[in-house]
C-alpha positions in Angstrom: 1.2 -0.5 22.6 1.3 1.6 19.8 5.0 0.7 18.6 4.4 -2.3 19.0 1.5 -2.6 16.5 3.3 -0.4 14.1 6.6 -2.9 15.0 4.0 -6.2 13.6 3.0 -3.8 10.9 5.7 -2.8 9.5 6.8 -6.5 9.5 4.3 -7.4 7.9 4.8 -5.4 5.4 8.7 -5.9 4.8 7.4 -9.8 4.5 5.1 -8.8 1.6 8.0 -7.5 0.1 10.2 -10.9 0.5 8.0 -13.2 -0.6 7.0 -10.9 -4.3 10.9 -11.0 -4.6 10.6 -14.7 -3.7 7.7 -15.3 -5.6 8.9 -14.0 -8.8 12.3 -16.0 -8.9 10.1 -18.8 -8.9 9.3 -19.4 -5.1 7.3 -22.2 -3.2 2.7 -22.0 -4.7 2.9 -19.9 -0.5 4.9 -17.0 -1.7 3.1 -16.1 -4.9 -0.1 -16.7 -2.8 1.3 -13.9 -0.3 2.4 -12.6 -3.2 -0.6 -11.5 -4.7 -1.7 -10.3 -1.6 0.7 -7.9 -1.0 0.1 -6.8 -4.0 -3.6 -6.2 -4.2 -3.5 -4.5 -1.1 -0.6 -2.3 -2.5 -3.1 -1.8 -5.2 -6.0 -0.9 -2.9 -4.1 1.7 -1.2 -3.1 3.1 -4.2 -6.8 3.4 -5.6 -7.6 4.6 -2.5 -4.8 7.9 -2.3 -5.8 8.8 -6.2 -9.8 8.8 -5.0 -8.9 10.8 -1.8 -6.5 13.4 -3.9 -10.0 13.9 -6.1 -11.9 14.3 -3.7 -9.2 17.4 -2.6 -8.9 18.9 -6.1 -12.5 19.2 -6.3 -13.7 20.3 -4.1 -15.7 18.1 -2.6 -14.2 16.9 1.1 -15.3 20.1 3.0 -11.4 19.6 5.2 -9.3 23.3 4.9 -6.4 20.8 4.3 -5.2 20.3 0.8 -3.0 17.1 -0.2 0.8 18.1 -2.0 1.2 15.2 -4.2 5.8 14.4 -4.3 5.3 13.1 -7.8 3.0 9.9 -8.3 4.7 8.0 -11.2 1.3 5.9 -12.1 
């Protein structure tokens, strides 16, 4: 069951990336809408990860684990 969910999520991510490239090359209107949603979702995830790193580095998170960044490009 979990495998099916992960395959579905992977298919959505790959489809979103394809729509971003296609829309950039002048694809149909619906690809631009999907591309905008994909880019927006990526920004939300990135902002969430940054806020979690700030919590850990500032000491407001009570967990004992720390996040080690592999090099953030932004």
